[in-house]
N, C-alpha and C positions, 0 to 999 in steps of 0.2 A: 843518651838518656840513662840515667843511673837509678837503680832501685835498691833500696835498702830494706832488708827485713829486720824486724825486731825494733825498728826505729819508731819512736812515738809520733813522728811526722807522717809516716805512711800507714800506720795502723788504722784499721777501720773499726769503728764502734757502731754496733747496732743497738737500737733501743727496742726493747720488747714492749709491745702495746698490751695494755690490760685487755684480755679477751672476754671480759664479762659483758653481758648484754644488758642494756637498760630496759626499763619496762616497755617502752614503745617497740623496741626490737624483739623482745620476748613475745609480745602480743602478735606482732607481724609473723614471727616464726610459727606460732601456734595456728594462726589463721591459714598460712600456706600449707602446713602439714594437714590440717583438717580438710582443706580444699582438695588436696591430693588424695586423701583417703576417701572422701565422699565421691570424688571424681572416678575413683576406681570401683566403688561399690554401687553408685547410683545408676549407671546405665543398665545394669542387670535388673533394676527395680522399676524401670520405666518401660511402658509398652505403648506403641503408637498403632492405632487401628486405622487402616485406610478404607475399611468396609463402610459402605453407606447404610449398613443395617443397624448402626448405633448412633445415638445423638451425641455422644462424646467421642473424642478422638485420642486423647492422651490420658493414660492411667498410671497410677503408682501401684505396684504389686506388693501385697502383704501375704503372709501365710494364711491359709484357709482353715486354721485350726480353731477359730472362734465360731460362734453360732452363725449360721448362714440364714439371712432373713430375706423376705420378699423384697425385690428391688436391688439386691446386691448384684454387682457384676462379678462374674467368675471367669477365670481362664481354665480351660479344660481340654483334654484330648478326647476326640471322638473318632474312632477308627472303625466302628462296627458296620456302618452303612457304606455300600459301594458308591452310592451317590455322593456321600460326603467326601470320600476319597478322590473322586473325579474332580471335585471342586477345590480341593486343597493343594497347596504347594507341597510336594513330597518332603521337602526339607523342613517344613514347618507344619506340623499336624495339630497345632493349637487353634482353638476357637475362643472367642470372648462373647458372652451373652449375659443377659440380665435374668435373675431368678423370677419366673412368673408364677410358679406354684411349687410348694415345698412339701416334704413328707407330712401326711395326715390331711392336707388340704384336699378339697374335692375338685377334681379336674373333670370337666364335661365337654362334650361336643354336641353339635346338632346337625341336622341334615344339610344345612347350608355351609358346613365346614367351619363354623365358628367355634373357637376354643374359649372356655371360661374357667377361671379359678374362683370357686364360689360363685358369686354373681358378677364378677369383674371380667369383662371381655379382654382376652389376651391378644386376639388376632383372628384373622380368617385365612385358612389354608388355600393357597392358589392351586390350580390344576396344572399349570405349566410355568416353567421358569422363564427368564428374560430371553432365552435362546429358543424357546418353543418346545423344550423337552418336558415330557410328563414328569411330574413330581411324585415321589412316594407320599403316602399319607399315614400318619400315626393315628390310630384310633384307640381311644381309651376313655372310659367313664368310670369314676369312682375315686376313692382316696388314693393319693399319690403314695406309692410304696416307700417303706423305710429306706433311708440312704439314697433316695432318688430325687431328682430335681427336673422340673419342666422349664427349659430355658427359652427365652424369647429375645428377639431383636426389637428395636424401637421403630424400625422401618417396616411398613406393611409387606414389602417384598423380602424381608429377612428370611434366610434359610436357617430355621431353628427347630425346636422340639416338635413343632407341628408336623415336621417331615421325618426327623430322625429319632424321635422318642425321648425317653428320659436319659439324663446324664447321671451316672452313678457317682456317689461320693468318692470312690477310689480313683475316679478319672479327673477329679478337680485338683488343679495345680496351685492356683492362687485366688485370692480375692483381689479385685481390681478397683481401686478407688479413683473415681473420675477427677482429673485435674482440669481438663479443658475439653 
């Protein structure tokens, strides 16, 4: 077998393709890039609650710097109560509840352990949890203090502000918008 260099018979010619993308390919590239960026960002903004204390299970997290209204769901840290700490996973000290009463609203209780914001019933405080342990009781009647929120669950057995008291604005991490 004989090889000849420099011969026109054996020289290889490569054609260079035009590397420009057509509109369809550009659109596909943008969609893939956007999906990658959203995929990297979105998991940090989605929270799944397995707690039966809420009617919703999946939430989209937003910053809590806008006005907090009655009925808003908030993610917050609450470490003050020993009882709260016993019930929380040490690796995750966050809770999610709904705003039942906000600063300036009148929070009241009665002898039957009913909690009201104005005239709206927020819930009834139980004496014992599902394991038979005595529950603490938050007692307060009057205007909710500045920068404080009374948080409630949507399940009657929810462990919420009826037991651990107000959540301060400094402990609020996110607003949580229900998705499902």
